[in-house]
C-alpha positions in Angstrom: -55.3 108.2 -43.3 -52.9 105.2 -44.6 -54.5 102.3 -43.6 -51.3 99.6 -43.0 -51.4 96.7 -44.4 -48.8 93.7 -44.5 -47.1 92.7 -47.7 -48.7 89.4 -49.3 -52.0 89.1 -47.6 -53.1 86.2 -50.1 -50.0 84.2 -49.9 -50.0 84.5 -46.1 -53.5 83.3 -46.1 -52.4 80.4 -48.1 -49.7 79.4 -46.1 -52.0 79.8 -42.9 -54.6 77.6 -44.5 -52.5 74.9 -45.3 -50.2 75.4 -42.1 -47.3 76.3 -43.5 -44.5 78.1 -41.4 -41.8 80.2 -43.0 -39.5 77.3 -42.3 -42.0 75.3 -44.5 -42.4 77.6 -47.4 -38.3 78.1 -47.3 -37.5 74.6 -47.7 -40.2 74.5 -50.4 -38.3 77.4 -52.1 -34.8 76.1 -51.4 -34.3 79.5 -49.8 -33.4 80.1 -45.8 -36.2 80.9 -43.5 -34.2 84.6 -43.0 -34.5 85.4 -46.7 -38.2 84.1 -46.5 -39.0 86.7 -43.8 -37.3 89.5 -46.0 -39.3 88.5 -49.0 -42.6 88.4 -46.9 -41.6 92.3 -45.5 -41.1 93.2 -49.1 -37.6 93.8 -48.2 -36.3 91.8 -50.9 -38.1 91.0 -54.3 -39.5 87.5 -54.9 -37.9 86.1 -58.0 -40.3 84.6 -60.8 -39.6 81.2 -60.4 -40.3 81.4 -56.7 -43.6 83.0 -57.9 -44.3 80.0 -60.5 -43.5 77.6 -58.1 -45.3 78.8 -55.1 -48.6 79.3 -58.0 -48.3 75.7 -59.1 -48.0 74.4 -55.6 -51.3 76.1 -54.6 -52.9 75.4 -58.0 -52.0 71.4 -57.2 -54.1 72.0 -54.0 -57.0 72.7 -56.3 -56.5 76.8 -55.3 -57.7 77.6 -58.9 -58.0 81.1 -58.2 -54.4 81.5 -58.0 -52.3 83.6 -60.0 -49.0 85.2 -59.6 -50.4 88.6 -60.1 -53.2 88.0 -57.2 -50.8 86.8 -54.4 -47.4 89.1 -55.8 -48.7 92.1 -57.0 -52.6 92.8 -56.6 -52.2 93.8 -52.9 -50.1 96.8 -54.0 -53.0 98.5 -56.1 -55.0 98.0 -53.0 -53.0 99.9 -50.9 -52.6 102.7 -53.7 -56.7 102.7 -53.7 -56.8 103.1 -50.0 -54.3 105.4 -49.8 -56.3 107.6 -52.4 -60.0 106.8 -51.3 -58.3 108.2 -47.8 -57.4 111.6 -48.6 
């Protein structure tokens, strides 16, 4: 059994916690809402500068636990772990 998981769950959670829409996040990064939508669906990769800007923003909000690894990469290994354990 494969468990479906939306990409970037930690990032989605932070955006929700701070009441940020994709429009807000897009404006912050200087990108279009459509491009952010594609990135959040994992159809287009986030650039390193976008990752760093995002981490710096949330660290400025006192989210000390935030790292590039946790926001942009750790969720991928979680999917693999769940797929393997479900077999």
